[in-house]
C-alpha positions in Angstrom: 197.5 -28.5 75.9 200.3 -27.9 73.4 201.8 -24.5 73.0 203.2 -23.3 69.6 205.6 -20.4 69.3 204.7 -18.1 66.4 206.4 -14.9 65.4 204.1 -11.8 65.5 204.6 -11.1 61.8 203.9 -14.7 60.9 200.7 -14.8 62.9 199.6 -11.5 61.3 200.3 -12.9 57.8 198.4 -16.1 58.6 195.4 -14.1 59.8 195.6 -11.7 56.9 195.6 -14.7 54.4 192.7 -16.4 56.1 190.6 -13.2 56.1 191.5 -12.5 52.5 190.3 -16.0 51.5 187.0 -15.6 53.4 186.4 -12.2 51.8 187.1 -13.6 48.3 184.7 -16.5 48.9 182.0 -14.1 50.0 182.5 -11.7 47.1 182.4 -14.6 44.7 179.2 -15.9 46.3 177.6 -12.4 46.2 178.7 -12.1 42.5 177.1 -15.4 41.6 173.9 -14.6 43.4 173.7 -11.3 41.5 173.8 -13.0 38.1 170.5 -12.9 36.4 169.0 -16.3 35.3 167.3 -16.8 32.0 164.1 -18.8 31.8 163.5 -21.3 29.0 160.9 -18.9 27.5 163.4 -15.9 27.6 166.1 -18.1 26.0 163.8 -19.1 23.2 163.0 -15.4 22.6 166.7 -14.6 22.5 167.2 -17.4 20.0 164.3 -16.2 17.8 165.6 -12.6 17.8 169.3 -13.3 17.3 169.5 -16.9 16.1 171.2 -19.8 17.7 175.0 -19.9 17.7 176.4 -21.8 14.7 178.3 -24.1 17.0 178.5 -24.5 20.8 181.3 -22.6 22.4 184.2 -24.7 23.5 184.6 -24.5 27.3 188.1 -23.1 28.0 187.9 -23.1 31.8 185.6 -24.8 34.3 185.6 -24.5 38.0 183.1 -25.9 40.6 182.2 -23.5 43.4 180.5 -24.7 46.6 177.9 -22.5 48.0 
């Protein structure tokens, strides 16, 4: 087995970073799960009441999130 020497502060920072990443992923997952979905019928009702947009919106940013 190989041994690696790591400074206490460096180890703390590595663990802190890893925990932060996991918490951010879980918060993102919880946020996505909390978003309400719209059925086709509901979307049609929204379009009837408020009209369809004149043009589709240009996507400025896109990101794929694995769940």
